[in-house]
N, C-alpha and C positions, 0 to 999 in steps of 0.2 A: 689629058686624062691621067690621073694619078691612081696607081694600083698598089695596094698593100697585100702581100702574101704572108699570112701569119703562120706561126708555129712550125716553121721548117727546121725542126730540132737537129736534123742531120745534115743540113746545108746541101740538100740534093735538088731542091726545086729549080734553081736556075738552069740546070743541065737536062731537065726532064721534059721540057716543052719549048716551043718556039715563041718565047715571050716577045722577041723583037718584032714579030709579025703584027703586034698590036699597036706599034708606033706610039707607045705610051711610056710614061715614067713608072717603072716597076721597082718597088722596094720589097726586099725579102727580110723577114724577121725570124731569126733562128732562136732567139730567146723568148720564153713565155712572157707575155706582158701581163703584169698584175692587174686585176680588175679595176683597182683605183686609178690606174694610169692609162687605161684603154681610151677614154674619151679624149684626153690631151694628146696622146700619141697618134691617134688615128683621125683627128679632126679635119685634116686637110685632104683626106683621100675621097675620091669619087667611087672607087670600087674596092671592096675588101674580099679577099679569098680566105675562107676558113677551112682548116683541115679537120674534117669531121666535127667532133664536139670538144676539141681541145680548148677552145675559147668560147665563152658564153656571150650571147647577144640578147640580154633582156630588154624590156621596153625602155628602161631608164637610160641605157647606153644608146639605143637607137635614136632616142630623142636628143641625145647630146652630140649627135653626128650630123649636123645640118647639111654637109656636102655629100653625104653618102647617097648614092643612087642605085647601086647594084651590090648585092652580097651573093657571092658564089660559095657554096659549100660542097666539098667533096662528099660523094655519096648522095643518095636520093632521099635521105631523111635526116633531119637534125633537130632533136628535141631541145637543143640549147639556144635556138633562134626563136625569138618571139615573132611569129609570122604575121600576126594581127598588127603589131606595132609597126612592122616593116611596111605592110600594105597601107596603113593609115598615114604613114609619112612618105608614101610614094617611092618606096625602095623595093625594087624587084629582087626576089630571091630565086636563084637558079641552082639546080643540082648538077653535079658532075660525077657520073658513075665511074666505077673502077673497072678493073679487068675481070670479066666474068669467069675466067679460068683460075682466078685467085680466090674464089669464094671458099675453097677448102682450107685456106691458110690458117683460119681460126681453129678449125677442127684439128689440123696438124699440131698446132700449139697446145690445144687441150690434151692431146695424146702425149706430147712431149712432157708436159707437167705430170700427167698421170703415171707414165712409165718411170720418170725420174723419182717420183715419190715411192711408188710400189717397189722399185728395185733399189731404193736407198742410194741412188747414184751420187747426189751431192755430198752425203755423209761419207761414203766410201772413198770418193775422189779426194776429199779433204784429208781423210785418215791416211790414204796412200802417201800424200805429200808429207805426212808427219812420221812416216816410217812404219805405220801399222799394217796389218794384214787380216782380212776377213773379220770384220767386227760386227756384221749383221748377217741374218739369214733371210733374204727377200723371198716372199711367197711367189707362186706362179699365178698367172692370170686365168689360165684355163679352169673352167667350172666355177669361177667367181661370178658374182652378179654385178652388172653395170647398170646403174639407174640414170635415166635421162630425164631431166626436168625440162620438158620441151622436146618435141620430136619433129621440128620443121627441117629445113634443108641442112643446117649445120648439125642439129641433133642426129639426124639420120646418117650424116657422114661419120660422126663419132661412133654411132651404133654399128655401122658396117665393119669398122675396124675391130670393135669388141667381138662381133660374131666371128671374124676371121681368127681371133685369138682363142676361140672356143669358149667365150664367156656367155652367160645367160644375160640377155639385154632386155630390160624392162623400161617402161616409160610412163610418165604422167604429165599432163598439163590440163588446165581447166576445160579446154575445148577438144581434147584428144578423144577420138572414138575408137572402139575396137577395130572397126574396118580400116581406119587410117593407120592404126598401129600395126595391124597385120600386113598392110601393104608395104610398110616400112621394114617389115621383118622383125618387129619387136613385140613384146607382150605388154598390153595395157594393164596397169595395176593402180591401186589407190595411192594417193600421196602418202598416207600413213605407212602402207606396206613398203613403198619405194625407199623411204628414209630408214625404216627399221631393219630392212633386210639386205640392202645393197652394200657391196664391198667398196665401191667407188661410185660417186655421184657427180655428174657433169651437168652444168646449168646452161641452157640454150633457149632463152626466151627474150623477147623484145621488152624493154622497160617501158611501162606505161603506168598510169594511175592505178589501174586494176592489178598489175603484176608487181608493183613495188612491195618489197618485203615478202614475196611469196615463199621464199625460203626462210621461214620464221623460227623463233627460238623453240617452240614446242616440237617442231619437226626435227630440228637438228639434235635436240636432246635425246631422241630415240635412236640416233645413229649408233652403229657398232663402235666399240672403242678402237677397232682395227681399221675403220673405214676412212676414206679420203674424200674430200670435197674439192671439186675443180670449178672455177668460174672464169670463163673467158668472154662473158656476155656484158653485163653491167653490174656494178657494185650494188646499186639500189635494189636489185632483186633479192639480196640477202640481208638479213638483220646483222649488220657488221659487228655491233657490240656483243651480240649473243655468240657469234662465231668466234670472235676474239677470246671471249671468256672460256669457251669450250677448249680452245687450243692451249691457252695458258694453264688450264686445269688438267690438261692431258686426257680429256674425255673422248676425243677422237684422235686418229693417228696423225692427221695433217691436212693441210689445204694448199692447193696450187692456185694462185691468184694472179690474174693479168690486168684486173680493173679495180678502181678505187673510187671512193666518193669524191675526193679532190685530186685532180691531176693537173700538172705533174705532182707526184707524191712528194711532200715536203721531206727534206733530208732528216728531219727530226720526228717524222710521223711515227706513231706507236707501232704501225704495221711492220716497220723495218726491223724491229727487235722482237716481234712476236714469235714465240717458239713454234716449231712444227709447221713452218710455212716454207713454201718455195714461191718466190715472187718474181714476176717479170713486168717490165714497164709498158704495158698495153701494146704488145707486139702483134696481136692477132691479125691485124689488117696491114701491118707494116712490111710490105715486100716491094722490091724494086719494080716488079711487073705491075703491081697494083698502082703504085705511085705514078709510074710513067703514064698510065691510062688516065688516072685522076687528073693530072696536070694538063695533059693534052686536051681533055674534055673541058677543063676550066678555060683554057685559051679559046676553044670553040664557043663556049658560052659567052665570053666577053665580046668576041667578034660579032656574034649574032645580035647581042644586045646593042652594041655600038651601031650596028646597021639598022636598028629599029625593028628587028624581028627576033626578040628573045626566045630562047628555046629552053626546054626542061624547067619551066617556071613552077615553083613550089608554093607560091602564095597568090 
């Protein structure tokens, strides 16, 4: 059995699970494989391990991998894998959950971006290195309004921190009810009110056909000139061109982004030079605790599949 472990950018996978227990040939790929090279590079493998949605597996690629029999994805949902194509070709797809105690890591990153922007930390830190002193006057968070686009688990985690800072926390999503909002300790408002009145907006929704572009140009155009937008969920939730235009024109104060339409982000991508941004390389789920559980569960998935009793089957 030949196993390919993809997108191990930090070269940590070999030490995070007992791969030798599989009695198989395991190859680790630390470099991102370009889509045009995927079929050729992976043609000989029986099992492929995908790290979340870093690499896509559309029907065309699945059909070009005749030896593939098992695809394991970290996490229990992966919209980049064509599940129907895998099923049609006899490829089992299994999920490998992460550390349940690490679910707040994305919320922590959202707050890291928000605080850094509000308090002008990147600018002041850079200016300190240039010999300057006190070049901005950062506002306080207390009594400011935090708007949550989505109030599920992660949105609620972010909201609780906002409440602890003394912020007014409001939320909106297509299916959010007053009862659910009250239970989460936040106030339900309309989408229009949220964007027009919030001092900081944090996006926490699952990307789907229905939610794609939910943060649209008309909504963002109503934002305060002093407001910040934070996205640690999925790039497709936001009209990227509209956001970029607002930032270039200085119509909003800034954006903290951890996710992008194409990842890894090209070294020449326009986002890298867009003003008023604080960018991180999709770090929301990247913790040692989470990856250790991810990869241990991957090994368990492969063992169960090889024994003829696959577990956590997604297709």
